[in-house]
DSSP file (Angstrom, degrees, kcal/mol; ACC not computed):
  #  RESIDUE AA STRUCTURE BP1 BP2  ACC     N-H-->O    O-->H-N    N-H-->O    O-->H-N    TCO  KAPPA ALPHA  PHI   PSI    X-CA   Y-CA   Z-CA
    1    1 A M              0   0    0      0, 0.0     2,-0.5     0, 0.0   159,-0.1   0.000 360.0 360.0 360.0 139.6   37.0   44.9   85.6
    2    2 A K        -     0   0    0      1,-0.1   130,-0.1   130,-0.0     3,-0.1  -0.758 360.0-166.0 -82.5 123.5   33.4   44.9   86.8
    3    3 A E  S    S+     0   0    0     -2,-0.5   129,-2.8     1,-0.2     2,-0.5   0.811  78.2  50.2 -80.0 -27.5   32.0   48.4   86.9
    4    4 A I  E    S-A  131   0A   0    127,-0.2     2,-0.5   128,-0.1   127,-0.2  -0.947  70.5-168.6-114.4 120.7   29.0   47.4   88.9
    5    5 A I  E     -A  130   0A   0    125,-2.7   125,-2.6    -2,-0.5     2,-0.4  -0.916   4.2-176.1-110.1 130.7   29.5   45.4   92.1
    6    6 A I  E     +A  129   0A   0     -2,-0.5     2,-0.3   123,-0.2   123,-0.2  -0.995  24.8 124.3-126.2 131.2   26.5   43.8   93.8
    7    7 A G  E     -A  128   0A   0    121,-2.1   121,-2.7    -2,-0.4     2,-0.4  -0.941  56.9 -73.3-163.9-172.7   26.9   41.9   97.0
    8    8 A T  E     -A  127   0A   0     52,-0.4    55,-2.0    -2,-0.3    54,-1.6  -0.857  46.6-127.2-105.9 133.4   25.9   41.4  100.7
    9    9 A V  E     -d   63   0B   0    117,-2.5   116,-2.9    -2,-0.4     2,-0.4  -0.406  20.6-174.2 -86.6 145.8   27.1   43.8  103.2
   10   10 A W  E     -d   64   0B   0     53,-2.1    55,-2.5   114,-0.2     2,-0.4  -0.986  18.2-151.6-130.1 125.3   29.0   43.2  106.5
   11   11 A T  E     +d   65   0B   0     -2,-0.4    55,-0.2    53,-0.2   113,-0.1  -0.787  18.9 174.3-102.5 144.8   29.4   46.3  108.7
   12   12 A C        -     0   0    0     53,-1.8    54,-0.2    -2,-0.4    -1,-0.1   0.386  29.7-134.8-135.4   6.2   32.4   46.7  111.1
   13   13 A G        -     0   0    0     52,-0.5    54,-3.0     3,-0.0     3,-0.3  -0.248  42.7 -30.4  86.3-167.8   32.5   50.1  112.6
   14   14 A D  S    S+     0   0    0      1,-0.2    55,-0.2    52,-0.2    56,-0.0  -0.453 110.1  22.3 -92.3 163.5   35.3   52.5  113.2
   15   15 A N        +     0   0    0     53,-2.7     2,-0.7     1,-0.2    -1,-0.2   0.878  66.0 173.1  54.2  47.3   39.0   52.1  113.8
   16   16 A V        -     0   0    0     52,-0.4    55,-1.8    -3,-0.3    56,-1.5  -0.800  17.4-158.5 -87.7 118.9   39.3   48.6  112.3
   17   17 A S    >>  -     0   0    0     -2,-0.7     4,-1.3    54,-0.2     3,-0.9  -0.475  33.0-103.1 -95.8 169.7   43.1   47.9  112.3
   18   18 A T  H 3> S+     0   0    0     55,-1.3     4,-2.4    54,-0.4    56,-0.1   0.832 123.4  59.9 -57.7 -34.2   45.0   45.4  110.2
   19   19 A Y  H 34 S+     0   0    0      1,-0.2    -1,-0.3     2,-0.2     5,-0.1   0.804 101.1  52.5 -70.9 -31.3   45.1   43.2  113.3
   20   20 A H  H <4 S+     0   0    0     -3,-0.9    25,-0.4     1,-0.1    24,-0.3   0.855 112.0  48.4 -68.6 -32.5   41.3   43.1  113.4
   21   21 A I  H  < S+     0   0    0     -4,-1.3    21,-3.0     1,-0.3    22,-0.4   0.952 133.6   5.7 -77.2 -50.2   41.4   41.9  109.8
   22   22 A I  S  < S-     0   0    0     -4,-2.4    -1,-0.3    19,-0.2    19,-0.1  -0.959  90.5-118.2-140.4 119.2   44.0   39.3  110.2
   23   23 A G    >>  -     0   0    0     17,-0.5     3,-2.2    -2,-0.4     4,-0.6  -0.023  23.4-109.3 -62.9 157.1   45.2   38.5  113.7
   24   24 A K  G >4 S+     0   0    0      1,-0.3     3,-1.4     2,-0.2     4,-0.3   0.851 117.8  56.4 -54.5 -37.7   48.9   39.0  114.8
   25   25 A K  G 34 S+     0   0    0      1,-0.3     3,-0.4     2,-0.2    -1,-0.3   0.703 101.9  57.6 -70.9 -16.6   49.5   35.2  115.0
   26   26 A R  G X4 S+     0   0    0     -3,-2.2     3,-1.0     1,-0.2    -1,-0.3   0.523  84.9  80.3 -89.1  -6.0   48.4   34.9  111.3
   27   27 A W  T << S+     0   0    0     -3,-1.4    -1,-0.2    -4,-0.6    -2,-0.2   0.734  83.6  66.2 -67.5 -21.9   51.2   37.4  110.1
   28   28 A T  T 3  S+     0   0    0     -3,-0.4    -1,-0.2    -4,-0.3    -2,-0.1   0.690  70.1 114.8 -80.3 -13.3   53.7   34.5  110.4
   29   29 A L  S <  S-     0   0    0     -3,-1.0     2,-0.2     1,-0.1    -3,-0.0  -0.292  75.1-115.3 -54.6 130.3   52.0   32.6  107.5
   30   30 A T  S    S-     0   0    0      2,-0.1     3,-0.5     3,-0.0    -1,-0.1  -0.490  73.8  -3.5 -78.9 146.6   54.6   32.5  104.8
   31   31 A G  S    S-     0   0    0     -2,-0.2    48,-0.0     1,-0.2     0, 0.0  -0.207  92.4 -82.0  67.5-162.7   53.9   34.2  101.5
   32   32 A V        +     0   0    0     50,-0.0     2,-0.8    46,-0.0    -1,-0.2  -0.453  53.6 172.0-132.3  56.7   50.6   35.9  100.9
   33   33 A D     >  -     0   0    0     -3,-0.5     4,-3.1     1,-0.2     5,-0.3  -0.575  20.9-155.7 -72.9 107.8   48.3   33.0   99.8
   34   34 A Q  H  > S+     0   0    0     -2,-0.8     4,-2.9     1,-0.2    -1,-0.2   0.904  88.5  52.2 -54.8 -44.4   44.9   34.5   99.6
   35   35 A E  H  > S+     0   0    0      1,-0.2     4,-0.9     2,-0.2    -1,-0.2   0.919 113.5  42.7 -64.4 -40.6   43.0   31.3  100.1
   36   36 A E  H >4 S+     0   0    0      1,-0.2     3,-0.5     2,-0.2     4,-0.5   0.913 116.5  46.6 -72.8 -39.7   44.9   30.4  103.2
   37   37 A L  H >< S+     0   0    0     -4,-3.1     3,-1.6     1,-0.2     4,-0.4   0.867 103.4  66.7 -68.0 -29.3   44.7   33.9  104.6
   38   38 A G  H >< S+     0   0    0     -4,-2.9     3,-1.0    -5,-0.3    19,-0.5   0.815  89.7  64.0 -59.5 -30.9   41.0   34.1  103.7
   39   39 A K  T << S+     0   0    0     -4,-0.9    -1,-0.3    -3,-0.5    17,-0.2   0.809 108.2  41.7 -59.2 -27.9   40.3   31.4  106.3
   40   40 A W  T X  S+     0   0    0     -3,-1.6     3,-1.7    -4,-0.5   -17,-0.5   0.327  78.2 133.7-104.0   1.0   41.4   33.7  109.0
   41   41 A A  T <  S-     0   0    0     -3,-1.0    15,-0.8    -4,-0.4   -19,-0.2  -0.313  87.1  -8.2 -64.0 137.1   39.9   37.0  107.9
   42   42 A F  T 3> S+     0   0    0    -21,-3.0     4,-2.7   -22,-0.1     5,-0.3   0.787  85.5 166.4  43.9  36.9   38.2   38.8  110.8
   43   43 A E  H <>  +     0   0    0     -3,-1.7     4,-0.9   -22,-0.4    -2,-0.1   0.802  68.7  31.3 -52.6 -45.1   38.7   35.8  112.8
   44   44 A G  H  > S+     0   0    0    -24,-0.3     4,-1.7    -4,-0.2    -1,-0.2   0.835 118.8  54.1 -81.6 -38.1   38.0   37.2  116.3
   45   45 A A  H  > S+     0   0    0    -25,-0.4     4,-2.9     2,-0.2     5,-0.4   0.905 106.0  50.6 -69.3 -40.2   35.4   39.7  115.2
   46   46 A V  H  X>S+     0   0    0     -4,-2.7     4,-2.7     2,-0.2     5,-0.9   0.947 111.2  46.2 -63.9 -47.8   33.2   37.3  113.4
   47   47 A K  H  X5S+     0   0    0     -4,-0.9     4,-0.6    -5,-0.3    -1,-0.2   0.905 118.6  44.4 -65.2 -33.5   32.9   34.8  116.2
   48   48 A E  H  <5S+     0   0    0     -4,-1.7    -2,-0.2     2,-0.1    -1,-0.2   0.943 123.1  33.8 -70.1 -49.1   32.2   37.6  118.6
   49   49 A I  H  <5S+     0   0    0     -4,-2.9    -3,-0.2    -5,-0.2    -2,-0.2   0.909 131.8  27.4 -77.4 -50.7   29.8   39.5  116.4
   50   50 A E  H  <5S-     0   0    0     -4,-2.7    -3,-0.2    -5,-0.4    -2,-0.1   0.641  91.3-138.1 -92.4 -18.8   28.0   36.7  114.6
   51   51 A D     << +     0   0    0     -5,-0.9    -4,-0.2    -4,-0.6    -3,-0.1   0.967  51.3 144.3  56.1  57.1   28.4   34.0  117.2
   52   52 A V        -     0   0    0     -6,-0.3    -1,-0.2     2,-0.2    -2,-0.1  -0.908  55.8-134.8-125.6 153.1   29.2   31.4  114.6
   53   53 A P  S    S+     0   0    0      0, 0.0     2,-0.1     0, 0.0    -6,-0.1   0.624  85.0  56.6 -74.6 -19.3   31.7   28.5  114.8
   54   54 A F  S    S-     0   0    0      1,-0.2    -2,-0.2    -8,-0.1     2,-0.1  -0.161  88.9 -79.1-107.3-169.2   33.2   29.1  111.3
   55   55 A G    >   -     0   0    0      1,-0.1     3,-0.7    -2,-0.1     4,-0.4  -0.374  36.7-101.0-100.5 177.9   34.9   31.9  109.5
   56   56 A F  G > >S+     0   0    0    -15,-0.8     3,-2.4     1,-0.2     5,-0.6   0.906 116.7  62.7 -56.8 -41.0   33.9   35.1  107.7
   57   57 A R  G > 5S+     0   0    0    -19,-0.5     3,-0.8     1,-0.3    -1,-0.2   0.816  99.2  55.8 -49.8 -36.7   34.3   33.4  104.3
   58   58 A D  G < 5S+     0   0    0     -3,-0.7    -1,-0.3     1,-0.2    -2,-0.2   0.563  94.2  66.8 -77.8 -12.2   31.6   31.0  105.2
   59   59 A L  G < 5S-     0   0    0     -3,-2.4    -1,-0.2    -4,-0.4    -2,-0.2   0.635  99.4-127.4 -93.0  -6.2   29.0   33.8  106.0
   60   60 A G  T < 5 +     0   0    0     -3,-0.8     2,-0.4    -4,-0.5   -52,-0.4   0.582  53.4 149.5  81.5   9.6   28.8   35.0  102.3
   61   61 A Y      < +     0   0    0     -5,-0.6    -1,-0.3     1,-0.1   -52,-0.2  -0.665  15.5 171.9 -77.5 130.8   29.4   38.7  102.9
   62   62 A T        +     0   0    0    -54,-1.6    28,-3.6    -2,-0.4    29,-1.1   0.456  58.5  59.3-117.3  -8.9   31.2   40.2   99.9
   63   63 A I  E     -de   9  91B   0    -55,-2.0   -53,-2.1    26,-0.2     2,-0.5  -0.984  65.5-150.5-128.5 125.8   31.1   43.9  100.7
   64   64 A I  E     -de  10  92B   0     27,-2.5    29,-3.3    -2,-0.4     2,-0.5  -0.814   8.0-169.6 -92.0 126.2   32.7   45.6  103.8
   65   65 A V  E     +de  11  93B   0    -55,-2.5   -53,-1.8    -2,-0.5   -52,-0.5  -0.987  21.4 174.2-118.1 116.6   31.0   48.8  105.0
   66   66 A A  E     - e   0  94B   0     27,-2.9    29,-1.2    -2,-0.5   -52,-0.2  -0.767  26.0-132.5-123.4 164.4   33.3   50.4  107.6
   67   67 A G        -     0   0    0    -54,-3.0    29,-1.5     1,-0.3    28,-0.9   0.406  62.9 -23.2 -79.8-140.2   33.4   53.6  109.6
   68   68 A H  S    S+     0   0    0     27,-0.3   -53,-2.7     1,-0.2   -52,-0.4  -0.443 119.5  10.7 -75.8 147.6   36.4   55.9  110.1
   69   69 A D  S >  S-     0   0    0    -55,-0.2     3,-1.1     1,-0.2    28,-0.3   0.888  74.9-169.4  55.0  50.1   40.0   54.8  109.7
   70   70 A F  B 3  S+g   97   0C   0     26,-2.9    28,-2.4    -3,-0.4    -1,-0.2  -0.539  71.0   8.9 -77.5 140.9   39.6   51.4  108.1
   71   71 A C  T 3  S+     0   0    0    -55,-1.8     2,-0.3     1,-0.2    -1,-0.2   0.813  97.1 137.5  61.7  32.9   42.7   49.4  107.9
   72   72 A G    <   +     0   0    0    -56,-1.5   -54,-0.4    -3,-1.1    -1,-0.2  -0.713  46.1  26.9-101.3 160.7   44.6   51.8  110.0
   73   73 A G  S    S+     0   0    0     -2,-0.3   -55,-1.3   -56,-0.2     2,-0.1   0.143  91.6  55.9  78.0 162.5   47.0   50.8  112.7
   74   74 A G  S    S-     0   0    0    -57,-0.2     2,-0.2   -56,-0.1    -1,-0.2  -0.366 105.9 -15.7  75.0-155.1   48.9   47.5  112.9
   75   75 A K        -     0   0    0     -3,-0.1   -57,-0.1     1,-0.1     0, 0.0  -0.624  54.3-145.4 -89.9 145.9   51.2   46.3  110.1
   76   76 A S        +     0   0    0     -2,-0.2     2,-0.1     3,-0.0    -1,-0.1  -0.109  59.8 116.2-106.4  35.1   50.9   48.1  106.7
   77   77 A I  S    S-     0   0    0      1,-0.0     4,-0.3    27,-0.0    27,-0.1  -0.427  80.0 -99.0 -94.1-179.3   51.7   45.0  104.6
   78   78 A E  S  > S+     0   0    0      1,-0.2     4,-2.8    -2,-0.1     5,-0.3   0.571  93.9  95.5 -76.8 -11.1   49.4   43.3  102.1
   79   79 A H  H  > S+     0   0    0      1,-0.2     4,-2.5     2,-0.2    -1,-0.2   0.869  83.1  50.6 -58.4 -37.8   48.2   40.4  104.3
   80   80 A P  H  > S+     0   0    0      0, 0.0     4,-2.3     0, 0.0    -1,-0.2   0.949 113.6  45.5 -65.6 -43.1   44.9   42.0  105.5
   81   81 A I  H  > S+     0   0    0     -4,-0.3     4,-2.1    -3,-0.3    -2,-0.2   0.941 113.8  48.9 -63.2 -49.0   43.9   42.8  101.9
   82   82 A A  H  X S+     0   0    0     -4,-2.8     4,-2.6     1,-0.2    -1,-0.2   0.846 110.4  52.7 -57.5 -36.4   44.9   39.3  100.7
   83   83 A A  H  X S+     0   0    0     -4,-2.5     4,-1.5    -5,-0.3   -42,-0.3   0.923 110.2  46.3 -69.1 -40.0   42.9   37.8  103.6
   84   84 A M  H  <>S+     0   0    0     -4,-2.3     5,-2.8     2,-0.2    -2,-0.2   0.910 113.7  49.3 -64.8 -37.3   39.7   39.8  102.6
   85   85 A Q  H ><5S+     0   0    0     -4,-2.1     3,-1.8     1,-0.2    -2,-0.2   0.923 110.1  51.4 -64.6 -45.2   40.2   38.8   99.0
   86   86 A G  H 3<5S+     0   0    0     -4,-2.6    -1,-0.2     1,-0.3    -2,-0.2   0.766 108.0  53.2 -59.1 -27.9   40.6   35.1  100.1
   87   87 A A  T 3<5S-     0   0    0     -4,-1.5    -1,-0.3    -5,-0.1    -2,-0.2   0.436 126.5 -99.4 -90.9   4.2   37.5   35.4  102.0
   88   88 A G  T < 5 +     0   0    0     -3,-1.8     2,-0.3     1,-0.3    -3,-0.2   0.598  63.0 159.0  93.6   9.2   35.5   36.7   99.0
   89   89 A V      < +     0   0    0     -5,-2.8    -1,-0.3    -6,-0.2   -26,-0.2  -0.495  11.6 174.1 -66.0 128.9   35.5   40.4   99.7
   90   90 A Q        +     0   0    0    -28,-3.6     2,-0.3     1,-0.3   -27,-0.2   0.657  63.5  16.1-107.7 -19.5   34.8   42.3   96.3
   91   91 A L  E     -e   63   0B   0    -29,-1.1   -27,-2.5    19,-0.1     2,-0.4  -0.994  55.3-152.9-159.4 143.0   34.6   45.8   97.6
   92   92 A I  E     -ef  64 112B   0     19,-2.0    21,-2.6    -2,-0.3     2,-0.4  -0.990  13.5-175.3-122.0 127.3   35.4   48.0  100.7
   93   93 A L  E     +ef  65 113B   0    -29,-3.3   -27,-2.9    -2,-0.4     2,-0.3  -0.982  15.3 164.7-115.8 133.2   33.3   51.1  101.5
   94   94 A A  E     -ef  66 114B   0     19,-2.1    21,-3.0    -2,-0.4   -27,-0.2  -0.996  50.4-125.2-149.0 152.2   34.4   53.3  104.3
   95   95 A E  S    S-     0   0    0    -29,-1.2     2,-0.3   -28,-0.9   -27,-0.3   0.871 101.8 -14.0 -63.6 -34.2   33.9   56.6  105.8
   96   96 A S        -     0   0    0    -29,-1.5   -26,-2.9    19,-0.1     2,-0.3  -0.964  66.6-147.2-160.9 156.2   37.7   57.0  105.6
   97   97 A F  B     -g   70   0C   0     -2,-0.3   -26,-0.2   -28,-0.3   -28,-0.2  -0.814  27.9-107.2-120.5 157.6   40.7   54.7  105.1
   98   98 A S     >  -     0   0    0    -28,-2.4     4,-2.2    -2,-0.3     5,-0.2  -0.482  40.2-115.0 -70.1 160.2   44.2   54.8  106.4
   99   99 A R  H  > S+     0   0    0      1,-0.2     4,-2.0     2,-0.2     5,-0.2   0.890 115.7  43.4 -76.3 -35.5   46.4   55.8  103.6
  100  100 A Y  H  > S+     0   0    0      2,-0.2     4,-2.4     1,-0.2    -1,-0.2   0.822 110.8  57.0 -71.4 -30.0   48.3   52.5  103.5
  101  101 A G  H  > S+     0   0    0      2,-0.2     4,-1.8   -30,-0.2    -2,-0.2   0.936 110.7  43.1 -65.7 -47.4   45.0   50.6  103.9
  102  102 A F  H  X S+     0   0    0     -4,-2.2     4,-2.4     2,-0.2     5,-0.2   0.953 115.6  47.0 -61.5 -52.0   43.6   52.3  100.8
  103  103 A R  H  X S+     0   0    0     -4,-2.0     4,-3.4    -5,-0.2     5,-0.2   0.896 110.1  52.6 -59.9 -41.2   46.7   52.0   98.7
  104  104 A N  H  X S+     0   0    0     -4,-2.4     4,-1.3     2,-0.2    -1,-0.2   0.916 110.1  51.1 -60.3 -40.6   47.2   48.3   99.6
  105  105 A A  H ><>S+     0   0    0     -4,-1.8     5,-3.1     2,-0.2     3,-0.5   0.957 114.2  41.0 -54.5 -55.3   43.7   47.6   98.6
  106  106 A I  H ><5S+     0   0    0     -4,-2.4     3,-1.8     1,-0.2    -2,-0.2   0.909 110.2  57.9 -68.4 -40.3   44.1   49.3   95.2
  107  107 A N  H 3<5S+     0   0    0     -4,-3.4    57,-1.7     1,-0.3    58,-0.5   0.808 111.3  43.9 -61.5 -25.2   47.5   47.8   94.6
  108  108 A R  T <<5S-     0   0    0     -4,-1.3    -1,-0.3    -3,-0.5    -2,-0.2   0.269 121.5-108.8-103.0  13.8   46.0   44.4   95.0
  109  109 A A  T < 5S+     0   0    0     -3,-1.8    -3,-0.2     1,-0.2    -2,-0.1   0.816  72.8 136.6  69.7  36.0   43.0   45.3   92.8
  110  110 A L      < -     0   0    0     -5,-3.1    -1,-0.2    -6,-0.1    -2,-0.1  -0.910  56.5-124.9-107.2 104.8   40.4   45.4   95.6
  111  111 A P        -     0   0    0      0, 0.0   -19,-2.0     0, 0.0     2,-0.4  -0.194  29.0-173.6 -54.1 140.5   38.2   48.4   95.0
  112  112 A A  E     -f   92   0B   0    -21,-0.2     2,-0.5   -10,-0.0   -19,-0.2  -0.965   1.9-170.1-139.9 118.1   38.0   50.8   97.9
  113  113 A I  E     -f   93   0B   0    -21,-2.6   -19,-2.1    -2,-0.4     2,-0.4  -0.930  19.3-137.3-119.9 124.9   35.6   53.8   97.9
  114  114 A T  E     +f   94   0B   0     -2,-0.5    35,-2.8    35,-0.4   -19,-0.2  -0.645  30.8 173.1 -73.7 130.9   35.6   56.6  100.4
  115  115 A C    >   -     0   0    0    -21,-3.0     3,-1.9    -2,-0.4     4,-0.2  -0.723  22.1-148.3-147.7  92.3   31.9   57.3  101.3
  116  116 A P  T 3  S+     0   0    0      0, 0.0    31,-0.2     0, 0.0   -21,-0.1  -0.392  87.6  19.7 -63.3 135.0   31.0   59.7  104.0
  117  117 A G  T >  S+     0   0    0     -2,-0.1     3,-2.2    29,-0.1     4,-0.5   0.367  82.3 130.6  92.9  -4.7   27.8   58.8  105.8
  118  118 A I  G X>  +     0   0    0     -3,-1.9     3,-1.6     1,-0.3     4,-1.0   0.826  63.6  63.2 -56.4 -41.8   27.9   55.2  104.5
  119  119 A G  G 34 S+     0   0    0      1,-0.3    -1,-0.3    -4,-0.2   -52,-0.1   0.695  99.1  54.8 -58.6 -23.0   27.3   53.8  108.0
  120  120 A K  G <4 S+     0   0    0     -3,-2.2    -1,-0.3     1,-0.2    -2,-0.2   0.608 109.5  45.8 -89.6  -8.2   23.8   55.4  108.2
  121  121 A V  T <4 S+     0   0    0     -3,-1.6     2,-0.4    -4,-0.5    -2,-0.2   0.636 111.0  49.0-109.9 -11.4   22.5   53.8  104.9
  122  122 A F     <  -     0   0    0     -4,-1.0     2,-0.3     4,-0.0    -1,-0.1  -0.952  51.7-178.2-132.2 148.0   23.7   50.1  105.4
  123  123 A K    >   -     0   0    0     -2,-0.4     3,-2.3    -3,-0.1  -114,-0.2  -0.934  50.8 -69.9-132.4 165.3   23.5   47.4  108.0
  124  124 A T  T 3  S+     0   0    0     -2,-0.3  -114,-0.2     1,-0.3     3,-0.1  -0.208 119.6  25.0 -48.5 125.5   24.8   43.9  108.1
  125  125 A G  T 3  S+     0   0    0   -116,-2.9    -1,-0.3     1,-0.3  -115,-0.1   0.169  85.8 131.5 101.9 -21.8   22.8   41.7  105.5
  126  126 A D    <   -     0   0    0     -3,-2.3  -117,-2.5  -118,-0.1     2,-0.4  -0.283  58.1-124.6 -60.8 150.7   21.7   44.4  103.3
  127  127 A R  E     -A    8   0A   0   -119,-0.2    13,-1.9    -3,-0.1    14,-1.0  -0.837  33.1-168.1 -99.2 138.2   22.2   43.9   99.5
  128  128 A L  E     -AB   7 139A   0   -121,-2.7  -121,-2.1    -2,-0.4     2,-0.4  -0.941  17.9-160.4-134.1 144.3   24.2   46.7   97.9
  129  129 A E  E     -AB   6 138A   0      9,-2.2     9,-3.1    -2,-0.3     2,-0.4  -0.997  15.8-172.9-126.0 125.2   25.0   47.8   94.4
  130  130 A A  E     -AB   5 137A   0   -125,-2.6  -125,-2.7    -2,-0.4     2,-0.8  -0.966  19.3-147.6-124.7 137.8   27.9   50.0   93.7
  131  131 A N  E  >  -A    4   0A   0      5,-2.7     4,-3.3    -2,-0.4     5,-0.4  -0.861   6.4-164.9-106.4 105.0   29.0   51.8   90.6
  132  132 A L  T  4 S+     0   0    0   -129,-2.8    19,-1.1    -2,-0.8    -1,-0.1   0.764  88.1  51.5 -57.0 -30.3   32.9   52.0   90.5
  133  133 A L  T  4 S+     0   0    0   -130,-0.4    -1,-0.2     1,-0.1  -129,-0.1   0.883 124.1  23.5 -83.2 -36.8   32.8   54.7   87.7
  134  134 A T  T  4 S-     0   0    0     -3,-0.3    -2,-0.2     2,-0.1    -1,-0.1   0.678  95.2-125.3-102.0 -21.5   30.3   57.2   89.4
  135  135 A G     <  +     0   0    0     -4,-3.3    13,-3.7     1,-0.3     2,-0.3   0.492  58.2 149.3  82.8   2.4   30.6   56.4   93.1
  136  136 A E  E     - C   0 147A   0     -5,-0.4    -5,-2.7    11,-0.2     2,-0.4  -0.556  24.8-171.9 -75.1 132.9   26.8   55.8   93.3
  137  137 A I  E     -BC 130 146A   0      9,-3.0     9,-2.1    -2,-0.3     2,-0.5  -0.976   2.8-167.5-129.2 130.4   25.9   53.2   95.9
  138  138 A S  E     -BC 129 145A   0     -9,-3.1    -9,-2.2    -2,-0.4     2,-1.0  -0.931  21.7-137.0-120.1 137.0   22.4   51.8   96.3
  139  139 A N  E  >  -B  128   0A   0      5,-3.7     4,-3.0    -2,-0.5   -11,-0.2  -0.772  15.4-169.9 -92.5 108.7   20.9   49.8   99.1
  140  140 A L  T  4 S+     0   0    0    -13,-1.9   -12,-0.2    -2,-1.0    -1,-0.2   0.674  84.4  55.1 -71.3 -15.4   18.8   47.1   97.2
  141  141 A T  T  4 S+     0   0    0    -14,-1.0    -1,-0.2     1,-0.1   -13,-0.1   0.928 126.4  14.7 -85.9 -50.4   17.2   46.0  100.6
  142  142 A T  T  4 S-     0   0    0    -15,-0.2    -2,-0.2   -21,-0.2    -1,-0.1   0.558  96.6-117.1-107.6 -12.5   15.8   49.4  101.6
  143  143 A G     <  +     0   0    0     -4,-3.0    -3,-0.1     1,-0.3     0, 0.0   0.278  63.0 146.9  97.5 -16.2   16.0   51.6   98.6
  144  144 A G        -     0   0    0    -23,-0.2    -5,-3.7    -5,-0.1     2,-0.3  -0.123  29.3-160.7 -60.9 156.9   18.5   54.0  100.2
  145  145 A R  E     +C  138   0A   0     -7,-0.2     2,-0.3     2,-0.0    -7,-0.2  -0.968  13.5 171.4-136.7 149.0   21.2   55.8   98.0
  146  146 A I  E     -C  137   0A   0     -9,-2.1    -9,-3.0    -2,-0.3     2,-0.5  -0.977  25.9-128.7-151.7 157.5   24.5   57.5   98.8
  147  147 A S  E     -C  136   0A   0     -2,-0.3   -11,-0.2   -11,-0.2     2,-0.1  -0.947  21.7-167.4-114.2 124.8   27.3   58.8   96.7
  148  148 A G        -     0   0    0    -13,-3.7   -33,-0.2    -2,-0.5   -53,-0.0  -0.378  42.3 -79.1 -90.7 176.0   30.9   57.9   97.4
  149  149 A I        -     0   0    0    -35,-2.8   -35,-0.4    -2,-0.1   -14,-0.2  -0.764  53.2-124.5 -75.6 107.6   34.1   59.5   96.0
  150  150 A P        -     0   0    0      0, 0.0   -17,-0.1     0, 0.0     2,-0.1  -0.184  27.1-109.6 -65.0 145.3   34.4   58.1   92.5
  151  151 A L        -     0   0    0    -19,-1.1   -38,-0.1     1,-0.1    -3,-0.0  -0.431  35.7-108.8 -74.4 151.4   37.8   56.4   91.8
  152  152 A S     >  -     0   0    0     -2,-0.1     4,-2.3     1,-0.1     5,-0.2  -0.266  26.4-108.2 -72.8 166.6   40.2   58.2   89.5
  153  153 A D  H  > S+     0   0    0      1,-0.2     4,-2.2     2,-0.2     5,-0.2   0.900 120.2  53.4 -65.0 -42.2   40.9   56.9   86.0
  154  154 A Y  H  > S+     0   0    0      2,-0.2     4,-2.3     1,-0.2     3,-0.2   0.952 110.8  46.0 -59.5 -53.2   44.4   55.8   87.1
  155  155 A I  H  > S+     0   0    0      1,-0.3     4,-2.4     2,-0.2     5,-0.2   0.884 111.3  52.6 -61.9 -42.2   43.0   53.7   90.1
  156  156 A L  H  X S+     0   0    0     -4,-2.3     4,-2.4     2,-0.2    -1,-0.3   0.889 108.6  50.2 -63.3 -37.3   40.4   52.2   87.8
  157  157 A K  H  X S+     0   0    0     -4,-2.2     4,-2.0    -3,-0.2    -2,-0.2   0.929 110.0  51.3 -70.2 -41.9   43.2   51.2   85.3
  158  158 A L  H  X>S+     0   0    0     -4,-2.3     5,-2.8     1,-0.2     4,-0.7   0.917 113.2  44.3 -62.0 -42.1   45.2   49.6   88.2
  159  159 A I  H  <5S+     0   0    0     -4,-2.4     3,-0.4     3,-0.2    -2,-0.2   0.865 111.9  52.2 -71.8 -35.8   42.2   47.6   89.4
  160  160 A S  H  <5S+     0   0    0     -4,-2.4    -1,-0.2    -5,-0.2    -2,-0.2   0.874 107.7  52.7 -66.7 -33.8   41.2   46.6   85.8
  161  161 A A  H  <5S-     0   0    0     -4,-2.0    -1,-0.2    -5,-0.2    -2,-0.2   0.687 124.9-101.9 -73.8 -19.5   44.8   45.3   85.2
  162  162 A G  T  <5S-     0   0    0     -4,-0.7     4,-0.2    -3,-0.4    -3,-0.2   0.667  78.4 -40.4 103.1  17.6   44.6   43.2   88.3
  163  163 A G  S  ><S-     0   0    0     -5,-2.8     4,-2.3    -6,-0.2   -55,-0.2  -0.413  79.5 -62.0 115.2 171.5   46.7   45.5   90.6
  164  164 A L  H  > S+     0   0    0    -57,-1.7     4,-2.3     1,-0.2     5,-0.2   0.928 127.7  47.9 -56.4 -52.8   49.8   47.7   90.5
  165  165 A L  H  > S+     0   0    0    -58,-0.5     4,-2.6     1,-0.2    -1,-0.2   0.905 113.9  46.4 -66.2 -40.0   52.3   45.1   89.7
  166  166 A Q  H  > S+     0   0    0     -4,-0.2     4,-2.4     2,-0.2    -1,-0.2   0.869 108.8  58.2 -66.6 -33.7   50.3   43.6   86.9
  167  167 A Y  H  X S+     0   0    0     -4,-2.3     4,-2.2     2,-0.2    -2,-0.2   0.949 111.4  40.4 -53.7 -53.3   49.6   47.1   85.6
  168  168 A Y  H  X S+     0   0    0     -4,-2.3     4,-2.5     1,-0.2     5,-0.2   0.872 111.2  56.2 -72.4 -34.6   53.3   47.8   85.2
  169  169 A R  H  X S+     0   0    0     -4,-2.6     4,-2.0    -5,-0.2    -1,-0.2   0.922 107.0  50.9 -61.3 -39.9   54.0   44.3   83.9
  170  170 A N  H  X S+     0   0    0     -4,-2.4     4,-1.2     1,-0.2    -2,-0.2   0.930 110.3  49.4 -58.1 -46.8   51.5   45.0   81.1
  171  171 A I  H  X S+     0   0    0     -4,-2.2     4,-0.6     1,-0.2     3,-0.4   0.908 110.8  49.2 -54.9 -45.3   53.3   48.3   80.3
  172  172 A L  H >< S+     0   0    0     -4,-2.5     3,-1.1     1,-0.2    -1,-0.2   0.890 108.6  54.8 -64.3 -38.5   56.8   46.6   80.2
  173  173 A R  H 3< S+     0   0    0     -4,-2.0    -1,-0.2     1,-0.3    -2,-0.2   0.795 102.1  56.8 -67.5 -27.5   55.3   43.9   77.8
  174  174 A Q  H 3<        0   0    0     -4,-1.2    -1,-0.3    -3,-0.4    -2,-0.2   0.612 360.0 360.0 -81.2 -14.9   54.1   46.5   75.4
  175  175 A K    <<        0   0    0     -3,-1.1    -1,-0.2    -4,-0.6    -2,-0.2   0.459 360.0 360.0 -85.3 360.0   57.6   48.0   75.0
């Protein structure tokens, strides 16, 4: 697991539901193939906000900075997280997460850090550096800094193992 994540920010505001991340019509895709779902990540929002004819994955953003209740509402299955991973997202920072949105991210080894006030420190296009061990987050573009809530040792172990399922597979192999 990388302890330090550096990437380019895309901000997406408050109350981003699972349907904003992956549209209702994409839920019918069979399986949870990250690469396929990644083509459709933030499908409507990107075209509306960025005014581009291609997808989120092509914009090069690797860190999501969100407001309150990220990944809340809609369906609580893993498609939205898989879509973000397939689109190249390495980290989600939000003022707050829905309970299942946070757990689905961690279960699939996508770091998610709760960070009150994050929206005031970053804007789309900023370069960011985040320390997963300490929760310290720096804006490499402006020099701003903010502290998020550090991830617990258990969550760091899950992410490092490659997610919840892989973590327990590893434990079972050791027996």
